[in-house]
C-alpha positions in Angstrom: -19.2 27.2 22.1 -20.5 23.8 20.9 -18.8 21.4 18.6 -20.9 22.3 15.5 -19.6 25.9 15.8 -16.0 24.7 16.0 -16.1 22.1 13.2 -16.6 24.5 10.3 -13.4 26.4 11.4 -11.5 23.2 10.9 -12.5 23.1 7.2 -14.7 20.0 7.5 -18.0 21.6 6.6 -16.9 23.8 3.7 -16.3 21.1 1.1 -12.5 21.2 1.7 -10.3 18.3 2.7 -10.7 17.4 6.3 -7.7 18.3 8.4 -7.1 14.6 9.4 -6.7 13.6 5.7 -3.7 15.9 5.5 -2.4 16.0 9.1 -2.1 12.3 9.8 0.1 11.4 6.8 2.2 14.5 7.4 2.7 13.7 11.1 3.5 10.1 10.2 6.0 11.1 7.6 7.8 13.6 9.9 7.7 11.0 12.7 9.2 8.4 10.4 12.1 10.7 9.4 12.8 11.8 13.0 12.6 8.3 14.5 14.9 6.9 11.8 17.4 9.7 12.5 17.2 9.1 16.2 17.6 5.4 15.7 20.6 6.0 13.4 22.2 8.2 16.1 21.6 5.4 18.6 23.3 2.9 16.3 26.3 5.2 15.9 26.5 5.6 19.7 26.2 1.8 20.1 29.0 1.2 17.6 31.3 3.6 19.6 30.4 2.4 23.1 29.7 -1.3 22.5 27.9 -1.7 25.8 24.8 -3.6 26.8 23.1 -0.4 28.0 23.6 1.3 24.6 22.2 -1.9 22.9 19.1 -1.8 25.1 18.6 2.0 24.5 19.1 1.5 20.7 16.5 -1.3 20.8 14.1 1.0 22.7 14.6 3.7 20.0 13.8 1.0 17.4 10.3 0.7 19.0 9.7 4.3 17.9 10.3 3.3 14.3 8.0 0.3 14.9 5.2 2.6 16.2 5.4 4.8 13.1 5.3 1.7 10.8 2.3 0.4 12.6 0.6 3.8 12.3 1.3 3.9 8.6 -0.1 0.4 8.1 -3.2 1.3 10.0 -3.7 4.5 8.0 -3.4 2.5 4.8 -6.0 0.0 6.1 -3.6 -2.9 6.3 -4.1 -3.2 10.1 -7.4 -3.0 12.0 -7.6 -0.2 14.6 -7.8 -2.9 17.3 -4.6 -4.6 16.2 -3.0 -1.2 15.7 -3.7 -0.2 19.3 -2.7 -3.5 20.6 0.7 -3.4 18.8 1.4 0.2 19.7 0.6 -0.4 23.4 2.8 -3.5 23.3 5.6 -1.5 21.8 5.2 1.2 24.6 5.6 -1.6 27.2 8.6 -3.0 25.4 10.2 0.4 25.2 9.7 1.0 29.0 11.1 -2.4 29.9 14.2 -1.8 27.6 14.8 1.6 29.1 14.5 0.3 32.7 16.8 -2.6 31.9 19.4 -0.2 30.4 19.3 2.0 33.5 19.5 -1.1 35.8 22.3 -2.6 33.9 24.3 0.7 33.8 23.9 1.1 37.5 24.8 -2.4 38.6 27.7 -3.2 36.3 31.2 -2.8 37.8 33.0 0.3 36.8 36.8 0.4 36.4 38.5 2.9 38.6 40.0 5.7 36.7 42.7 7.8 38.2 42.0 11.4 37.2 45.2 12.8 38.5 48.8 11.7 39.2 50.3 12.0 42.6 53.8 13.4 42.9 55.9 11.1 45.0 
């Protein structure tokens, strides 16, 4: 099966709207809502725990919102594709560093000893 036989099944050759014209805005809208909800949950967890690890994870979740914003700006033509890819790959790297820092910090900080049971004397 060659590409010309597949393309008409996607609605591109029949005078209809190409799938990308509908799919990309839909995916970006869904991604925006989901990433904002996840970031909101991260902020709530940060407010409860108030630790550096939660701060770093919340910042990493913020990069998801940033990626969606960059995708929307590129879709609207406000960013070139080259700049779009540069920013998204930079945000990927920032997210990875933030997550690694959160894990490192959580593993190296001193934990208070908690007595889970009381001894009868």
